[in-house]
C-alpha positions in Angstrom: 10.4 -18.6 8.0 6.6 -18.2 8.7 7.1 -19.7 12.2 9.7 -17.1 13.0 7.9 -14.1 11.4 4.1 -14.8 11.5 3.5 -11.1 10.7 4.5 -11.9 7.1 1.3 -13.9 6.8 -1.1 -12.0 9.1 -0.3 -8.4 8.1 -1.0 -8.8 4.3 -4.2 -10.8 5.3 -5.2 -7.9 7.6 -4.7 -5.3 4.9 -6.7 -7.4 2.5 -9.6 -7.7 5.0 -9.4 -4.0 5.7 -9.6 -3.2 2.0 -12.6 -5.5 1.6 -14.3 -4.0 4.6 -13.9 -0.5 3.3 -14.7 -1.4 -0.3 -18.3 -2.3 0.7 -18.8 1.4 1.5 -18.4 2.6 -2.1 -21.5 1.1 -3.7 -23.6 1.9 -0.5 -22.8 5.6 -0.4 -26.0 6.6 -2.1 -28.1 3.8 -0.6 -27.5 4.0 3.1 -30.5 1.9 4.0 -28.9 -1.3 2.7 -25.6 -0.8 4.3 -24.2 -4.2 5.5 -23.1 -3.1 9.0 -22.4 -6.6 10.3 -20.2 -7.5 7.3 -18.2 -4.3 7.7 -17.9 -4.9 11.4 -16.7 -8.5 10.9 -14.2 -7.7 8.2 -12.7 -4.6 9.8 -12.8 -5.3 13.5 -12.6 -9.1 13.6 -10.5 -9.5 10.5 -8.1 -6.6 10.3 -7.6 -6.1 14.1 -7.2 -9.8 14.8 -4.7 -10.3 12.1 -2.6 -7.3 13.2 -2.8 -8.1 16.9 -2.1 -11.9 16.3 0.7 -11.2 13.9 2.3 -8.7 16.3 2.0 -10.9 19.4 3.1 -14.1 17.7 6.2 -12.3 16.4 7.1 -10.0 19.3 6.4 -12.0 22.4 9.0 -14.8 21.6 11.6 -12.1 20.7 11.0 -10.0 23.9 10.8 -13.0 26.2 13.5 -15.0 24.3 11.4 -18.1 24.2 10.5 -20.5 21.4 8.7 -19.1 18.3 5.2 -20.2 17.6 4.9 -23.6 16.0 3.5 -24.1 12.6 0.3 -25.6 14.1 -0.2 -22.5 16.3 0.3 -20.2 13.3 -2.1 -22.1 11.1 -4.7 -22.5 13.9 -4.9 -18.8 14.3 -5.2 -18.4 10.6 -8.0 -21.0 10.5 -9.8 -19.3 13.4 -9.7 -15.9 11.6 -10.8 -17.4 8.3 -13.6 -19.3 10.0 -14.8 -16.1 11.8 -14.8 -14.1 8.5 -16.7 -16.8 6.6 -19.2 -17.2 9.4 -19.6 -13.5 9.7 -20.1 -13.2 5.9 -22.9 -15.7 5.9 
């Protein structure tokens, strides 16, 4: 099922990364000097956007073009790349 509908994996992951990216604002509201700009940028732009774009494209392109769906390896490779980017951006 995940090969046919990759958005079921990527959309919840994107929402979770967006919540984490916005959540870091709350403790920093009164301490703007220590705001982690790079972490916020990584979580929101790289995490949320990549998950939604990847999930949409991996789901819609095969349906519109009537070609094969993404393989399990392709779905997990994108998941790994997103995860690796988030981890490397965090550290």
